[in-house]
Each structure stands twice: as C-alpha cells, then as structure tokens.
DSSP file (Angstrom, degrees, kcal/mol; ACC not computed):
  #  RESIDUE AA STRUCTURE BP1 BP2  ACC     N-H-->O    O-->H-N    N-H-->O    O-->H-N    TCO  KAPPA ALPHA  PHI   PSI    X-CA   Y-CA   Z-CA
    1    1 A M              0   0    0      0, 0.0     0, 0.0     0, 0.0     0, 0.0   0.000 360.0 360.0 360.0 143.4  118.2 -141.1   47.0
    2    2 A G     >  -     0   0    0      1,-0.1     4,-2.4     4,-0.0     5,-0.2  -0.259 360.0-122.0 -67.7 153.5  119.3 -137.5   47.3
    3    3 A A  H  > S+     0   0    0      1,-0.2     4,-2.2     2,-0.2     5,-0.1   0.874 111.5  50.7 -64.0 -38.1  118.6 -135.5   50.5
    4    4 A V  H  > S+     0   0    0      2,-0.2     4,-2.4     1,-0.2    -1,-0.2   0.931 110.9  48.1 -66.8 -44.4  116.7 -132.8   48.6
    5    5 A K  H  > S+     0   0    0      1,-0.2     4,-2.3     2,-0.2    -2,-0.2   0.912 112.2  49.6 -62.5 -41.4  114.5 -135.3   46.7
    6    6 A Q  H  X S+     0   0    0     -4,-2.4     4,-2.0     1,-0.2    -1,-0.2   0.892 110.2  51.0 -63.1 -40.3  113.7 -137.1   50.0
    7    7 A A  H  X S+     0   0    0     -4,-2.2     4,-1.8     2,-0.2    -2,-0.2   0.894 110.7  48.7 -65.0 -40.3  112.8 -133.8   51.6
    8    8 A M  H  X S+     0   0    0     -4,-2.4     4,-2.7     2,-0.2    -2,-0.2   0.900 109.9  51.4 -66.2 -41.2  110.5 -132.9   48.7
    9    9 A I  H  X S+     0   0    0     -4,-2.3     4,-2.8     1,-0.2    -1,-0.2   0.889 107.1  54.4 -62.7 -38.7  108.8 -136.3   48.9
   10   10 A E  H  X S+     0   0    0     -4,-2.0     4,-2.1     2,-0.2    -1,-0.2   0.918 109.8  46.4 -61.5 -43.6  108.3 -135.8   52.6
   11   11 A V  H  X S+     0   0    0     -4,-1.8     4,-2.7     2,-0.2     5,-0.2   0.936 112.6  50.2 -63.8 -46.4  106.5 -132.5   51.9
   12   12 A E  H  X S+     0   0    0     -4,-2.7     4,-2.5     1,-0.2    -2,-0.2   0.912 110.9  49.1 -58.8 -43.9  104.4 -134.0   49.2
   13   13 A D  H  X S+     0   0    0     -4,-2.8     4,-2.4     1,-0.2    -1,-0.2   0.905 112.7  47.2 -62.3 -42.4  103.4 -136.9   51.4
   14   14 A M  H  X S+     0   0    0     -4,-2.1     4,-2.1     2,-0.2    -2,-0.2   0.889 113.0  47.9 -69.9 -38.4  102.4 -134.6   54.2
   15   15 A V  H  X S+     0   0    0     -4,-2.7     4,-2.2     2,-0.2    -2,-0.2   0.922 112.7  49.1 -66.8 -43.3  100.4 -132.3   52.0
   16   16 A C  H  X S+     0   0    0     -4,-2.5     4,-2.2    -5,-0.2    -2,-0.2   0.916 111.7  49.0 -61.3 -44.1   98.6 -135.2   50.4
   17   17 A N  H  X S+     0   0    0     -4,-2.4     4,-1.3     1,-0.2    -1,-0.2   0.898 109.0  53.4 -62.2 -40.9   97.8 -136.7   53.8
   18   18 A S  H  <>S+     0   0    0     -4,-2.1     5,-2.5     1,-0.2     4,-0.3   0.902 108.6  49.2 -61.8 -41.9   96.5 -133.3   54.9
   19   19 A L  H ><5S+     0   0    0     -4,-2.2     3,-1.6     1,-0.2    -1,-0.2   0.902 107.3  54.9 -63.7 -41.0   94.2 -133.1   51.9
   20   20 A N  H 3<5S+     0   0    0     -4,-2.2    -1,-0.2     1,-0.3    -2,-0.2   0.785 106.7  52.0 -62.9 -26.2   92.9 -136.6   52.6
   21   21 A L  T 3<5S-     0   0    0     -4,-1.3    -1,-0.3    -3,-0.3    -2,-0.2   0.480 118.9-113.5 -87.1  -3.7   92.1 -135.4   56.1
   22   22 A G  T < 5 +     0   0    0     -3,-1.6    -3,-0.2    -4,-0.3    -2,-0.1   0.722  59.4 160.8  80.1  21.7   90.1 -132.5   54.7
   23   23 A R      < -     0   0    0     -5,-2.5    -1,-0.2    -6,-0.1     2,-0.1  -0.449  36.4-122.9 -76.6 149.0   92.5 -129.9   56.0
   24   24 A T     >  -     0   0    0     -2,-0.1     4,-2.4     1,-0.1     5,-0.2  -0.313  29.7-101.4 -80.8 171.5   92.5 -126.4   54.6
   25   25 A L  H  > S+     0   0    0      1,-0.2     4,-2.7     2,-0.2     5,-0.2   0.935 123.6  49.3 -60.1 -46.7   95.7 -124.8   53.1
   26   26 A N  H  > S+     0   0    0      1,-0.2     4,-2.2     2,-0.2    -1,-0.2   0.891 111.6  48.7 -62.5 -39.1   96.2 -122.7   56.2
   27   27 A Q  H  > S+     0   0    0      2,-0.2     4,-2.6     1,-0.2    -1,-0.2   0.894 111.1  51.4 -65.7 -38.9   95.9 -125.7   58.4
   28   28 A T  H  X S+     0   0    0     -4,-2.4     4,-2.5     2,-0.2    -2,-0.2   0.930 109.8  48.3 -64.2 -46.1   98.3 -127.6   56.2
   29   29 A I  H  X S+     0   0    0     -4,-2.7     4,-2.1     1,-0.2    -1,-0.2   0.921 113.6  48.0 -60.2 -43.7  100.9 -124.9   56.4
   30   30 A R  H  X S+     0   0    0     -4,-2.2     4,-2.4    -5,-0.2    -2,-0.2   0.897 110.5  51.8 -64.2 -40.8  100.5 -124.7   60.2
   31   31 A D  H  X S+     0   0    0     -4,-2.6     4,-2.3     1,-0.2    -2,-0.2   0.915 111.1  46.7 -62.6 -43.5  100.8 -128.5   60.5
   32   32 A L  H  X S+     0   0    0     -4,-2.5     4,-2.2     2,-0.2    -1,-0.2   0.874 111.2  51.6 -68.6 -36.2  104.0 -128.6   58.4
   33   33 A R  H  X S+     0   0    0     -4,-2.1     4,-1.8    -5,-0.2    -2,-0.2   0.913 110.5  49.1 -64.1 -42.0  105.5 -125.8   60.5
   34   34 A T  H  X S+     0   0    0     -4,-2.4     4,-0.5     1,-0.2    -2,-0.2   0.905 109.9  51.6 -62.4 -42.0  104.6 -127.7   63.7
   35   35 A E  H >< S+     0   0    0     -4,-2.3     3,-1.1     1,-0.2    -1,-0.2   0.899 107.5  52.7 -61.8 -41.2  106.2 -130.8   62.2
   36   36 A F  H 3< S+     0   0    0     -4,-2.2     5,-0.3     1,-0.2    -1,-0.2   0.875 104.4  56.7 -61.5 -37.5  109.4 -128.8   61.4
   37   37 A N  H 3< S+     0   0    0     -4,-1.8    -1,-0.2    -5,-0.1    -2,-0.2   0.581  83.4 107.5 -75.0  -8.7  109.6 -127.5   65.0
   38   38 A K  S X< S-     0   0    0     -3,-1.1     3,-1.8    -4,-0.5     2,-0.0  -0.386  88.2 -87.0 -67.6 149.7  109.7 -131.1   66.4
   39   39 A K  T 3  S+     0   0    0      1,-0.3    -1,-0.1    -2,-0.1     3,-0.1  -0.321 112.1  17.5 -59.5 131.3  113.0 -132.2   67.7
   40   40 A G  T 3  S+     0   0    0      1,-0.3     2,-0.5    -3,-0.1    -1,-0.3   0.434  88.4 128.6  89.2  -0.2  115.3 -133.6   65.1
   41   41 A R    <   +     0   0    0     -3,-1.8    -1,-0.3    -5,-0.3    -5,-0.0  -0.780  20.3 162.5 -91.1 127.9  113.4 -132.2   62.0
   42   42 A D        +     0   0    0     -2,-0.5    -1,-0.1    -3,-0.1     3,-0.1   0.028  27.1 125.9-134.1  29.1  115.7 -130.4   59.6
   43   43 A N    >   -     0   0    0      1,-0.2     3,-1.7    -7,-0.1     4,-0.2  -0.785  37.9-169.2 -91.9 101.8  113.7 -130.3   56.4
   44   44 A P  G >  S+     0   0    0      0, 0.0     3,-1.7     0, 0.0     4,-0.3   0.720  80.1  72.5 -66.2 -18.9  113.6 -126.6   55.4
   45   45 A Y  G >  S+     0   0    0      1,-0.3     3,-0.8     2,-0.2     7,-0.2   0.701  81.2  72.3 -68.6 -17.9  110.9 -127.3   52.8
   46   46 A L  G <  S+     0   0    0     -3,-1.7    -1,-0.3     1,-0.2   -10,-0.2   0.666 101.0  45.5 -68.2 -15.0  108.4 -127.8   55.6
   47   47 A L  G <  S+     0   0    0     -3,-1.7     2,-1.3    -4,-0.2    -1,-0.2   0.454  83.0 106.3-104.1  -4.5  108.6 -124.0   56.1
   48   48 A D    <>  -     0   0    0     -3,-0.8     4,-2.5    -4,-0.3     5,-0.2  -0.622  46.4-176.2 -82.7  93.6  108.3 -123.0   52.4
   49   49 A E  H  > S+     0   0    0     -2,-1.3     4,-2.5     1,-0.2    -1,-0.2   0.833  80.5  53.9 -63.1 -34.4  104.7 -121.7   52.2
   50   50 A D  H  > S+     0   0    0      2,-0.2     4,-2.4     1,-0.2    -1,-0.2   0.918 110.8  46.2 -66.0 -42.4  104.9 -121.2   48.5
   51   51 A L  H  > S+     0   0    0      2,-0.2     4,-2.6     1,-0.2     5,-0.2   0.925 112.9  49.7 -64.0 -44.9  106.0 -124.7   47.9
   52   52 A I  H  X S+     0   0    0     -4,-2.5     4,-2.7     1,-0.2    -2,-0.2   0.915 111.6  49.0 -61.5 -43.5  103.3 -126.1   50.2
   53   53 A E  H  X S+     0   0    0     -4,-2.5     4,-2.4     2,-0.2     5,-0.3   0.918 110.9  50.2 -62.9 -43.6  100.6 -124.0   48.5
   54   54 A D  H  X S+     0   0    0     -4,-2.4     4,-2.1     1,-0.2    -2,-0.2   0.936 114.2  44.2 -59.6 -47.2  101.8 -125.2   45.0
   55   55 A K  H  X S+     0   0    0     -4,-2.6     4,-2.8     2,-0.2     5,-0.3   0.895 110.9  55.7 -65.0 -40.1  101.7 -128.8   46.1
   56   56 A Y  H  X S+     0   0    0     -4,-2.7     4,-2.5    -5,-0.2    -2,-0.2   0.945 113.8  38.5 -57.9 -51.0   98.3 -128.3   47.9
   57   57 A Y  H  X S+     0   0    0     -4,-2.4     4,-2.4     2,-0.2    -1,-0.2   0.802 113.1  57.3 -74.7 -27.8   96.6 -127.0   44.7
   58   58 A Q  H  X S+     0   0    0     -4,-2.1     4,-1.9    -5,-0.3    -2,-0.2   0.951 114.3  37.8 -62.9 -49.1   98.5 -129.5   42.5
   59   59 A F  H  X S+     0   0    0     -4,-2.8     4,-2.4     2,-0.2    -2,-0.2   0.881 116.1  52.7 -70.4 -38.2   97.1 -132.4   44.5
   60   60 A R  H  X S+     0   0    0     -4,-2.5     4,-2.4    -5,-0.3    -1,-0.2   0.903 109.9  49.1 -64.3 -40.4   93.7 -130.8   45.0
   61   61 A G  H  X S+     0   0    0     -4,-2.4     4,-2.6     2,-0.2    -1,-0.2   0.895 111.1  49.2 -64.7 -40.9   93.4 -130.2   41.2
   62   62 A A  H  X S+     0   0    0     -4,-1.9     4,-2.0     2,-0.2    -2,-0.2   0.890 111.7  49.6 -65.5 -38.7   94.4 -133.8   40.5
   63   63 A E  H  X S+     0   0    0     -4,-2.4     4,-1.9     2,-0.2    -2,-0.2   0.912 112.0  48.1 -65.0 -42.7   91.8 -135.0   43.1
   64   64 A W  H  X S+     0   0    0     -4,-2.4     4,-1.7     2,-0.2    -2,-0.2   0.902 111.1  50.2 -64.4 -42.8   89.1 -132.7   41.4
   65   65 A A  H  X S+     0   0    0     -4,-2.6     4,-1.2     1,-0.2    -1,-0.2   0.876 109.0  52.4 -64.5 -37.7   90.0 -134.0   37.9
   66   66 A Q  H  X S+     0   0    0     -4,-2.0     4,-0.7     1,-0.2     3,-0.3   0.893 107.7  51.2 -66.2 -39.9   89.7 -137.6   39.1
   67   67 A E  H >< S+     0   0    0     -4,-1.9     3,-0.6     1,-0.2    -1,-0.2   0.865 106.5  55.2 -64.7 -35.8   86.3 -136.9   40.6
   68   68 A K  H 3< S+     0   0    0     -4,-1.7    -1,-0.2     1,-0.2    -2,-0.2   0.799 105.8  51.7 -68.4 -29.1   85.1 -135.4   37.3
   69   69 A T  H 3<        0   0    0     -4,-1.2    -1,-0.2    -3,-0.3    -2,-0.2   0.633 360.0 360.0 -83.3 -13.2   86.1 -138.5   35.3
   70   70 A L    <<        0   0    0     -4,-0.7    -1,-0.2    -3,-0.6    -2,-0.2   0.468 360.0 360.0 -80.7 360.0   84.2 -140.9   37.6
C-alpha cells in the first residue's frame, strides 16, 4: 500500500476513534497534533487541520445518518 494512502488511513482511524470517545473537533485536532509530536511519527496529515475537520464531520454525519435509520 502506498505511503500516502497509509497515512490517510491512519488519520481516518484516529479521527473515528476520537469520535467514538466523544471528543470534540478541537480535542481531536489537539490529539492528532500530540500524536505527530511523538518520537518517530512522520505523518504530516496529522497536522492538517482542514483534513481532520473534513474527516471529523464526514464520520460524524455518517454516524448521525445511521442513528436516524435505526
């Protein structure tokens, strides 16, 4: 799998996990920034606030739509 695709999947997984924990968008952005600052992390997408926000609302919208169908 390509490095870019793997990096994007990592961001998606972390944003999804953050939503499952009930974290806000600002908390999610801060969590991903903290993760980037850990030793050995080199995924620049963890710092892309626009991407994180897009994924956050994408997953949140899917979660909301799923609740409406239940």
